[in-house]
C-alpha positions as CSV (number, residue, x, y, z in Angstrom):
1,M,120.4,79.7,32.7
2,T,122.6,77.7,30.3
3,V,123.5,75.5,33.3
4,I,120.1,74.9,34.7
5,N,116.5,76.0,33.8
6,P,113.0,74.8,34.5
7,K,112.5,73.0,31.2
8,G,116.1,71.7,30.7
9,E,116.3,73.7,27.4
10,G,119.5,73.8,25.4
11,G,121.0,70.8,27.3
12,A,120.7,72.5,30.7
13,V,119.9,70.6,33.8
14,T,116.2,70.6,34.7
15,G,115.7,72.7,37.8
16,F,116.1,76.1,39.3
17,G,119.0,78.3,40.1
18,A,119.3,81.8,41.6
19,P,121.8,84.0,43.4
20,L,121.2,84.3,47.1
21,A,122.3,88.0,47.4
22,D,119.4,90.2,48.7
23,A,120.0,92.8,46.0
24,A,120.1,90.3,43.1
25,S,117.6,91.0,40.4
26,K,115.8,88.6,38.0
27,D,118.2,89.7,35.3
28,A,121.1,88.1,37.3
29,L,119.7,84.7,36.2
30,G,120.9,85.3,32.7
31,A,124.2,86.9,33.7
32,P,127.6,85.1,33.8
33,M,128.3,83.4,37.1
34,E,130.3,85.5,39.5
35,R,131.6,85.4,43.1
36,G,128.9,84.8,45.6
37,A,126.3,82.3,46.9
38,Y,123.6,80.6,44.7
39,V,120.8,78.2,45.4
40,I,120.3,75.3,43.1
41,A,117.1,73.2,43.3
42,S,115.8,70.2,41.5
43,K,112.5,70.7,39.6
44,D,110.5,69.0,42.3
45,R,112.4,71.1,44.9
46,K,113.1,68.0,47.0
47,T,116.9,68.5,46.5
48,V,118.4,71.9,47.2
49,L,122.1,72.7,46.9
50,E,124.0,75.8,48.0
51,M,126.8,76.8,45.6
52,L,129.5,79.1,46.8
53,V,131.6,80.7,44.0
54,M,134.9,82.0,45.1
55,S,138.4,82.7,43.9
56,K,140.9,79.9,44.3
57,E,142.8,82.1,46.8
58,E,139.7,82.5,48.9
59,A,139.2,78.7,48.8
60,G,142.8,78.1,49.8
61,F,143.3,76.1,46.6
62,D,146.9,75.9,45.3
63,P,147.1,73.3,42.5
64,E,150.9,73.2,42.3
65,P,151.7,70.7,45.1
66,F,149.2,68.3,43.6
67,L,150.5,68.8,40.1
68,R,154.0,67.9,41.3
69,S,152.8,64.8,43.1
70,Q,153.2,61.2,41.8
71,L,149.4,60.9,41.5
72,A,149.3,63.7,39.0
73,Q,151.8,61.9,36.7
74,E,149.2,59.2,36.2
75,L,146.4,61.5,35.1
76,D,145.2,62.8,31.7
77,R,147.1,65.8,30.4
78,E,143.9,67.8,29.6
79,L,142.7,67.2,33.2
80,L,146.0,68.6,34.6
81,N,145.9,71.6,32.3
82,R,142.4,72.4,33.5
83,I,143.5,72.1,37.2
84,R,146.4,74.4,36.5
85,A,144.2,77.0,34.9
86,T,141.7,77.1,37.7
87,W,140.8,80.6,38.9
88,L,137.3,80.1,40.3
89,I,136.0,77.4,42.7
90,A,132.3,76.5,42.9
91,Q,131.6,74.6,46.1
92,L,128.4,72.5,46.2
93,T,126.8,71.6,49.5
94,F,123.5,69.7,50.1
95,K,121.0,71.9,52.1
96,S,118.2,69.3,51.7
97,H,117.8,66.2,49.6
98,D,115.2,63.8,48.2
99,P,114.2,61.3,50.9
100,M,115.1,58.5,48.4
101,V,118.7,59.9,48.2
102,Y,119.4,58.4,44.8
103,P,117.7,61.2,42.9
104,A,119.6,63.8,45.0
105,V,123.0,62.1,44.1
106,D,122.0,62.1,40.4
107,F,121.0,65.8,40.5
108,L,124.4,66.7,42.1
109,L,126.3,64.7,39.5
110,E,124.3,66.1,36.6
111,F,124.7,69.7,37.8
112,S,128.4,69.5,38.5
113,T,129.0,67.8,35.2
114,R,127.1,70.4,33.2
115,L,128.9,73.3,35.1
116,A,132.3,71.8,34.5
117,D,131.5,71.1,30.8
118,L,130.4,74.7,30.2
119,T,133.4,76.3,32.0
120,D,136.2,73.9,30.7
121,G,136.5,72.9,34.4
122,V,137.0,69.7,36.4
123,V,134.8,68.1,39.0
124,A,136.7,67.7,42.3
125,D,135.5,65.1,44.8
126,P,137.6,65.9,47.9
127,I,136.4,62.9,50.0
128,S,137.1,60.4,47.2
129,R,140.3,62.4,46.4
130,R,139.5,62.5,42.7
131,Y,139.6,65.1,39.9
132,L,137.4,64.2,37.0
133,L,136.8,65.6,33.5
134,P,133.0,66.0,32.8
135,P,132.7,62.7,30.8
136,Q,134.3,60.8,33.6
137,V,131.8,61.9,36.3
138,R,129.0,59.4,35.5
139,Q,129.4,55.8,34.2
140,P,128.0,55.5,30.6
141,I,126.6,52.0,31.6
142,R,125.6,51.9,35.3
143,A,125.7,48.9,37.6
144,D,122.2,49.9,38.6
145,E,119.9,52.6,37.3
146,K,119.5,54.0,40.8
147,I,123.3,54.5,41.6
148,D,126.7,53.2,40.6
149,A,129.4,53.0,43.2
150,R,132.0,54.1,40.7
151,D,130.3,57.5,40.5
152,V,130.6,58.3,44.2
153,V,133.5,56.1,45.5
154,G,137.2,56.3,44.7
155,I,139.8,53.5,45.2
156,S,143.2,54.4,46.5
157,H,146.3,52.3,47.4
158,R,149.7,52.6,49.0
159,A,152.7,50.4,49.5
160,K,153.2,48.8,52.9
161,P,155.8,46.3,54.2
162,D,153.3,43.4,53.9
163,G,152.1,44.4,50.4
164,I,149.8,46.9,48.9
165,H,147.0,48.4,51.0
166,L,143.9,49.0,48.9
167,F,140.9,51.0,50.3
168,T,137.8,52.9,49.3
169,L,137.1,56.6,49.8
170,G,133.5,57.8,49.5
171,M,131.2,55.5,51.5
172,Q,131.5,57.9,54.4
173,K,129.4,60.4,52.4
174,F,126.5,58.1,53.1
175,A,127.4,57.4,56.7
176,M,128.6,53.9,55.8
177,P,131.9,52.2,56.5
178,E,134.7,52.3,54.0
179,F,136.4,49.0,53.0
180,E,140.0,48.1,53.0
181,L,142.2,45.1,51.9
182,S,145.9,44.5,52.7
183,G,148.7,42.2,51.6
184,L,148.2,42.5,47.9
185,E,150.6,42.1,45.0
186,I,150.5,44.6,42.2
187,T,148.9,42.0,40.0
188,D,146.0,41.7,42.4
189,L,145.0,45.4,42.3
190,G,142.4,45.0,39.5
191,L,140.6,42.2,41.2
192,G,140.9,43.9,44.6
193,E,139.3,47.1,43.2
194,A,136.5,45.0,41.7
195,L,135.7,43.3,44.9
196,L,135.7,46.5,47.0
197,L,133.5,48.3,44.5
198,S,131.1,45.3,44.5
199,L,130.8,45.6,48.3
200,C,130.2,49.3,48.0
201,Q,127.6,48.8,45.3
202,T,125.8,46.2,47.5
203,S,125.8,48.5,50.5
204,L,124.5,51.5,48.4
205,M,121.7,49.3,47.2
206,G,120.6,48.7,50.8
207,R,122.3,45.4,51.6
208,K,124.9,46.5,54.1
209,S,127.8,44.5,55.3
210,D,128.3,43.6,59.0
211,S,131.3,42.5,61.0
212,G,131.5,38.7,60.7
213,D,130.1,38.5,57.2
214,R,132.0,36.4,54.7
215,V,132.5,37.1,51.0
216,G,134.2,35.2,48.2
217,A,134.5,31.6,47.0
218,A,133.9,28.6,49.2
219,G,137.1,27.8,51.1
220,F,138.6,31.1,50.1
221,E,136.2,33.5,51.8
222,F,137.3,36.9,53.2
223,E,135.9,37.7,56.6
224,I,134.7,41.2,57.1
225,R,136.0,42.7,60.4
226,E,136.2,46.1,62.0
227,G,139.3,47.8,60.5
228,G,140.7,51.3,60.4
229,F,143.6,50.7,62.7
230,D,145.7,53.2,60.8
231,R,144.5,56.3,62.7
232,G,146.5,58.6,60.5
233,L,144.3,57.6,57.6
234,W,141.0,56.7,59.3
235,E,140.6,58.7,62.5
236,G,136.9,59.0,63.2
237,I,135.9,57.1,60.1
238,P,134.3,53.6,60.3
239,V,136.1,51.0,58.2
240,F,135.6,47.3,57.4
241,E,138.7,45.2,56.7
242,L,138.6,42.1,54.5
243,L,140.7,39.3,56.1
244,P,141.6,36.1,54.1
245,P,141.7,32.7,55.9
246,P,145.0,32.2,57.9
247,T,146.3,29.7,55.4
248,K,145.4,31.7,52.2
249,T,146.7,34.9,50.7
250,A,144.5,37.8,49.7
251,G,145.6,37.2,46.1
252,E,144.5,33.6,46.2
253,C,141.1,34.5,47.6
254,L,140.6,37.1,44.9
255,R,141.5,34.7,42.1
256,A,139.1,32.1,43.6
257,W,136.4,34.7,43.8
258,Q,137.0,35.6,40.1
259,A,136.8,31.9,39.1
260,A,133.6,31.4,41.0
261,L,132.0,34.4,39.2
262,K,133.0,33.0,35.8
263,N,131.5,29.6,36.7
264,A,128.3,31.0,38.2
């Protein structure tokens, strides 16, 4: 009940939680969380989550390969220590959600943050390939009160012969295409991330991109085209690729976009 209760008392999430076991008594609501299935519902009951609590062995979670990876070297030491100390996994799945979607996403983020905070845990977003400390789950200042793309979408990159390949991970949660951008220099990464996140934010607010759309400064516009040709990365996942004009580089287009925003 310290995680969720009907009145949101003591900093808890406002809503309902109960074990799904047939033999569970009402007293179980005040007991420490243990292995098993739980139902978690928003106060209006429009959003319902199923939470499966299991050992890391049951979940097939071995943190060591990740902790030895290059990605782990870039992360906060406290985050890595919490990942290493993991012994229980709480897996959250939507069983139903608010028709408006935004409140359902907020409820999931709020509950997962509260649970991680009380258990000295981390929030893992497998689709976005991110591990987050509780304060990192939600943006303190949101791009829009309904939703912020940074809360639900991760940005990843990798080196390729023609430059750095930058791409989003998370739009697929909403049955929307991911975005990718290639041919970047390392100095372009910040602007590239900002542009991709702005496209994600626009899509999440209901103004979806289509193949053939253009984005950017006049004369330096990226054209949005069907992408995802790297099947090893994108098999079965729709992707939009941003292509610069033939005579321009991606970096030039990004800098022109930045200048246009400053002058707007």
